VOGU-3710 file (C-alpha; in Angstrom, 3 decimals, decimal comma):
1> mkklsrrkfi> 49,203/-6,430/11,459  52,421/-6,074/13,365  53,879/-9,156/15,014  54,821/-9,063/18,669  58,520/-8,699/19,330  60,590/-11,307/21,156  60,806/-8,834/24,060  56,995/-8,873/24,266  56,965/-12,664/24,335  59,497/-12,632/27,157
11> klgitggvvg> 57,417/-10,049/29,041  54,372/-12,295/28,821  56,357/-15,378/29,796  55,754/-17,470/26,689  59,309/-18,132/25,622  61,344/-21,296/25,162  59,459/-24,396/24,100  56,176/-22,524/23,904  57,286/-20,026/21,298  59,849/-22,199/19,529
21> altpkrgaak> 61,971/-20,688/16,795  60,827/-17,145/16,079  63,232/-16,848/13,160  63,579/-20,336/11,631  66,022/-21,083/8,884  64,885/-20,576/5,316  62,629/-23,411/4,180  61,929/-24,592/7,727  58,352/-24,660/9,012  57,669/-22,033/11,663
31> tllaptppet> 56,841/-23,393/15,100  53,335/-22,426/16,174  52,465/-21,199/19,642  50,778/-23,774/21,825  47,135/-22,845/22,419  46,006/-22,011/25,941  44,535/-25,208/27,431  40,737/-25,251/27,734  39,037/-25,825/31,056  35,522/-26,526/32,257
41> egpfypvtpq> 33,192/-23,534/32,514  32,192/-24,687/35,973  28,798/-24,296/37,647  29,039/-20,580/38,402  28,974/-18,946/34,977  26,995/-15,698/35,525  23,252/-16,033/35,048  21,954/-12,981/36,938  21,674/-9,913/34,664  23,673/-6,855/35,676
51> ddkdfdltri> 24,236/-3,511/34,003  27,786/-2,998/35,264  30,207/-5,347/33,513  33,106/-2,933/32,974  36,805/-3,602/33,557  36,751/-2,482/37,231  35,293/-5,249/39,371  36,178/-3,461/42,614  33,280/-1,015/42,269  29,642/-1,304/41,242
61> qgrdgvaqgk> 27,959/1,514/39,383  25,692/3,489/41,707  27,378/2,332/44,933  29,904/4,262/47,003  31,713/1,298/48,566  34,639/-0,702/47,217  35,163/-4,449/47,156  36,833/-6,140/50,096  40,132/-7,950/49,741  43,431/-7,411/47,982
71> hmivtgsvld> 42,961/-5,266/44,882  45,088/-6,050/41,848  45,402/-5,602/38,087  45,099/-8,446/35,570  46,475/-7,608/32,152  47,625/-9,526/29,130  47,283/-10,266/25,441  45,233/-12,452/23,142  47,335/-13,947/20,322  46,841/-16,418/17,507
81> nhgqpvpqat> 49,035/-19,475/16,918  51,445/-17,393/14,809  52,009/-14,802/17,539  49,774/-12,202/15,903  47,681/-10,054/18,251  43,923/-10,586/18,041  42,177/-7,188/18,259  38,521/-6,761/19,239  38,306/-10,183/20,839  35,703/-10,420/23,593
91> veiwqanakg> 37,313/-11,256/26,936  34,894/-12,260/29,680  35,895/-13,055/33,263  34,048/-14,198/36,367  35,393/-15,188/39,764  34,755/-15,645/43,469  35,096/-12,694/45,813  37,883/-12,357/48,371  36,055/-14,781/50,708  35,615/-17,449/48,023
101> ryrhpqdanp> 31,936/-16,789/47,205  30,463/-16,326/43,717  27,567/-14,020/42,959  25,562/-16,977/41,716  22,294/-18,461/43,028  23,722/-21,999/43,006  26,768/-21,217/45,136  26,060/-22,859/48,490  29,310/-21,638/50,047  28,382/-20,067/53,433
111> apldpnfqgw> 31,053/-17,389/52,957  29,521/-13,889/52,792  28,681/-12,086/49,582  30,390/-8,760/48,984  27,770/-6,187/47,920  30,490/-4,022/46,366  32,162/-6,704/44,252  31,099/-6,814/40,603  32,134/-10,448/40,068  31,794/-10,444/36,274
121> aivstdenge> 33,283/-8,319/33,509  33,405/-8,188/29,718  35,909/-6,120/27,715  37,331/-6,099/24,180  41,013/-6,352/23,351  42,578/-3,242/21,831  44,350/-2,984/18,469  47,377/-4,763/19,995  45,279/-7,626/21,327  45,722/-6,416/24,916
131> frfktvmpgs> 43,233/-6,310/27,792  43,124/-5,070/31,393  40,962/-5,697/34,457  40,995/-4,338/37,993  39,744/-6,895/40,483  40,456/-8,603/43,809  42,438/-11,705/44,600  39,774/-14,449/44,596  39,489/-16,545/47,698  39,864/-20,308/47,787
141> ypasstwvrp> 36,734/-22,355/48,443  35,662/-25,965/49,052  34,568/-27,794/45,901  33,892/-30,957/47,951  34,643/-32,359/51,397  38,133/-33,334/50,219  38,945/-30,685/47,605  39,652/-26,993/48,074  40,019/-24,972/44,903  42,953/-22,540/44,692
151> phihfkiskk> 42,430/-18,885/43,764  41,585/-18,681/40,061  39,758/-16,554/37,493  37,535/-17,938/34,753  38,085/-16,628/31,220  35,954/-16,960/28,090  37,429/-15,505/24,888  35,684/-15,273/21,547  36,339/-13,706/18,151  34,899/-14,477/14,726
161> gyeelttqmy> 37,256/-16,786/12,843  38,691/-18,317/16,044  37,665/-21,223/18,240  35,964/-19,974/21,402  38,078/-20,698/24,465  36,976/-21,180/28,059  39,843/-21,551/30,502  40,988/-20,713/34,029  43,892/-18,547/35,135  45,784/-19,553/38,265
171> fpgealnetd> 48,209/-17,588/40,428  51,904/-18,367/40,993  53,122/-19,631/44,334  49,743/-20,903/45,571  50,120/-24,080/47,634  46,638/-25,261/46,613  47,775/-25,384/42,981  49,705/-28,535/43,856  46,565/-30,446/44,892  43,928/-28,972/42,583
181> lllnqkspse> 42,159/-31,764/40,715  41,501/-29,704/37,583  44,914/-28,098/37,249  46,684/-31,394/37,870  44,809/-33,098/35,054  46,992/-30,997/32,760  50,523/-31,835/31,671  53,386/-29,829/33,239  53,749/-27,730/30,081  50,012/-27,026/29,997
191> rllmiarkrg> 50,004/-25,981/33,646  52,680/-23,391/32,899  50,392/-21,850/30,285  47,573/-21,486/32,827  49,523/-19,759/35,608  49,835/-15,976/35,433  53,090/-14,101/35,875  53,349/-11,668/38,774  54,450/-8,116/37,984  54,098/-4,867/39,813
201> psetealevy> 53,378/-2,564/41,243  51,560/-0,810/38,412  52,892/2,557/37,256  49,616/4,372/37,965  48,352/2,511/41,035  50,152/0,865/43,939  48,714/-2,516/43,008  50,287/-5,814/42,028  49,944/-6,754/38,383  49,389/-10,265/37,054
211> eyaivlnqks> 49,946/-10,901/33,349  48,321/-13,633/31,338  48,923/-14,512/27,682  46,102/-16,298/25,871  46,625/-18,111/22,559  43,588/-18,918/20,401  43,256/-21,518/17,666  42,066/-20,214/14,322  39,112/-22,037/12,803  40,071/-24,294/9,919
//
């Protein structure tokens, strides 16, 4: 399996202390990539069955409308600790709609549901360990009377031979990142691994692109 080039690491934003020495001196131990920090699954993991779980969350099969809000592309790679791509990993995402409401029976947020927003998707990484989703920028929402969660997307990644990872991806430049109770439980270096990099627009669609690199631990 071909290793990712240093250019690819730079593109995904996992250089410097995260990658370490890609070409260590002879006899030196190679620095491993830091795994993506885990995060709580949260109370809104999808429980309502739905047929449409494809990569495009902005449309629902059988409906003519499109989801409200700012459409965007989320793309990235799943790697192991040695920088090898992990093909055929299952990448699952779920998130709030543009108004901050989940399609979940326990979400008491009074914000409106979006009948055209899929809310949940499952794809497999390709032979290069890469994945792609089309979705909307999730809205912020109150987690308590004193805590407003910033925009984020939940990820669950699994592959035989690797530890299953549940985590959350955050967006750069969001003021609410600075006060989020979950994100700020992490160390500064861990927070960097959980914030996507903004790219764009995409070559095929006039949409912003956010890239996210995920590193899995191999089972011992």
